[in-house]
NUKOL-611979 format. One line per 8 residues: their letters; for each residue x, y, z of N, C-alpha, C. Coordinates in steps of 0.05 Angstrom, whole numbers. Atoms other than C-alpha are relative to their C-alpha. Layout:
! residues N
a> X/Y/Z/X/Y/Z/X/Y/Z  ...
This chain:
! residues 86
xxxxxxxx> -15/-22/12/1355/2039/3235/-6/-1/-30  7/-3/28/1337/2064/3165/24/12/-15  -22/-10/17/1388/2075/3110/-13/11/-25  12/-13/23/1366/2125/3057/22/17/-14  -18/-16/17/1411/2151/3001/26/7/13  -26/-4/-12/1476/2143/3037/-2/12/29  3/-11/-27/1447/2166/3104/-6/-23/19  4/21/-19/1448/2122/3166/-10/13/26
xxxxxxxx> 12/-12/-23/1400/2148/3218/-29/-8/2  28/6/-4/1332/2133/3248/-16/21/-15  17/-19/15/1276/2165/3207/-11/22/18  12/-23/-14/1253/2234/3227/-11/18/-22  13/-14/22/1203/2265/3180/4/30/2  -4/-29/1/1218/2336/3158/25/10/12  -25/-9/-12/1287/2338/3188/23/-9/-17  -24/7/14/1355/2339/3155/17/-19/16
xxxxxxxx> -17/20/-13/1400/2281/3171/26/14/8  -25/-11/-9/1461/2300/3212/23/-11/-17  -23/9/15/1527/2297/3175/15/-23/14  -13/22/-15/1549/2249/3229/-9/-27/-11  12/25/9/1505/2196/3196/1/-3/-31  -1/1/29/1524/2207/3123/25/-14/-11  -22/12/15/1567/2168/3075/0/13/-27  1/-12/26/1586/2209/3014/2/-20/-22
xxxxxxxx> 0/17/23/1572/2176/2948/4/18/-25  -2/-15/25/1593/2198/2879/-27/-1/-15  25/-2/14/1538/2216/2830/-10/-27/-11  7/26/12/1540/2148/2795/-10/-20/21  8/19/-21/1535/2108/2859/-26/9/13  25/-10/-11/1480/2153/2886/-24/-8/-18  21/9/18/1439/2139/2824/-5/-30/1  1/29/-2/1455/2065/2829/-17/-9/24
xxxxxxxx> 16/7/-25/1427/2063/2900/-30/4/-6  28/-5/5/1362/2094/2876/-11/-21/-20  9/20/20/1357/2046/2816/-3/-27/13  0/27/-13/1371/1986/2861/-27/-5/14  26/3/-13/1307/1998/2901/2/-11/28  -4/11/-26/1335/1964/2963/28/9/10  -26/-11/-8/1390/2006/2995/15/-18/19  -13/18/-18/1404/1957/3050/15/-22/-15
xxxxxxxx> -12/21/17/1417/1903/2998/24/12/-16  -22/-13/15/1460/1952/2957/25/2/17  -23/-2/-18/1505/1966/3017/12/-27/6  -10/27/-5/1510/1892/3032/17/-10/-23  -15/9/24/1533/1878/2961/26/14/-3  -25/-15/2/1586/1932/2965/21/-11/21  -18/9/-21/1615/1899/3027/7/22/20  -5/-22/-18/1613/1965/3064/-23/2/20
xxxxxxxx> 20/-5/-21/1578/1975/3131/-3/30/2  2/-29/1/1550/2046/3123/1/12/28  -1/-11/-28/1543/2055/3199/29/3/8  -29/-1/-7/1617/2040/3209/14/21/-16  -13/-20/18/1638/2082/3149/-7/28/9  8/-26/-9/1597/2141/3173/14/8/26  -13/-5/-25/1625/2136/3243/30/6/-3  -29/-5/5/1697/2131/3218/5/27/-12
xxxxxxxx> -3/-26/13/1689/2191/3173/-5/23/19  6/-21/-19/1657/2232/3228/23/4/20  -21/-2/-20/1712/2216/3278/26/11/-11  -24/-12/12/1766/2237/3229/-1/30/0  2/-29/-1/1739/2308/3229/-11/10/26  10/-8/-27/1708/2309/3299/10/-20/20  -11/20/-19/1756/2269/3343/-11/4/28  9/-1/-28/1733/2251/3413/22/10/17
xxxxxxxx> -21/-9/-18/1770/2286/3469/12/-23/16  -14/20/-16/1820/2247/3509/-9/4/29  12/-4/-26/1777/2242/3572/18/-9/23  -17/10/-22/1827/2201/3613/21/21/7  -21/-20/-5/1881/2254/3604/-11/25/13  12/-24/-10/1834/2311/3618/-9/-4/29  10/5/-27/1802/2280/3680/23/-4/20  -23/4/-18/1869/2259/3709/12/26/9
xxxxxxxx> -13/-26/-8/1898/2329/3708/-19/17/17  20/-15/-15/1833/2360/3734/-3/-11/29  4/12/-26/1827/2311/3792/24/6/18  -24/-6/-16/1899/2323/3814/0/28/10  1/-28/-8/1885/2398/3818/-21/5/21  22/-3/-19/1826/2386/3866/5/-19/24  -7/18/-22/1853/2357/3932/-24/-9/16  24/8/-15/1783/2354/3963/-19/-18/-15
xxxxxx> 17/16/17/1753/2315/3906/4/-30/8  -2/28/-8/1737/2243/3929/14/-18/-21  -12/16/21/1760/2215/3862/31/1/1  -29/-3/1/1831/2241/3874/13/-14/24  -11/14/-23/1840/2201/3939/9/-27/-9  -10/25/9/1885/2141/3927/-13/-24/13
């Protein structure tokens, strides 16, 4: 996995990184990352795991559906569905 300028995603030339893999940085920290020359080391020194931070931020605005609740109600409505047999 490659970390570039606050982005956490495998490299893909000519493609914009998905917002799912971004960690927003203020202007000062963005410049600091570039000046550091080793972004992986920069993140290590901050004590922040950018993969975890990106995932947490993404899930706050794009929560996962409650699959257990959805599947439970759908299965109960389908008496011929093998999964609904006790």
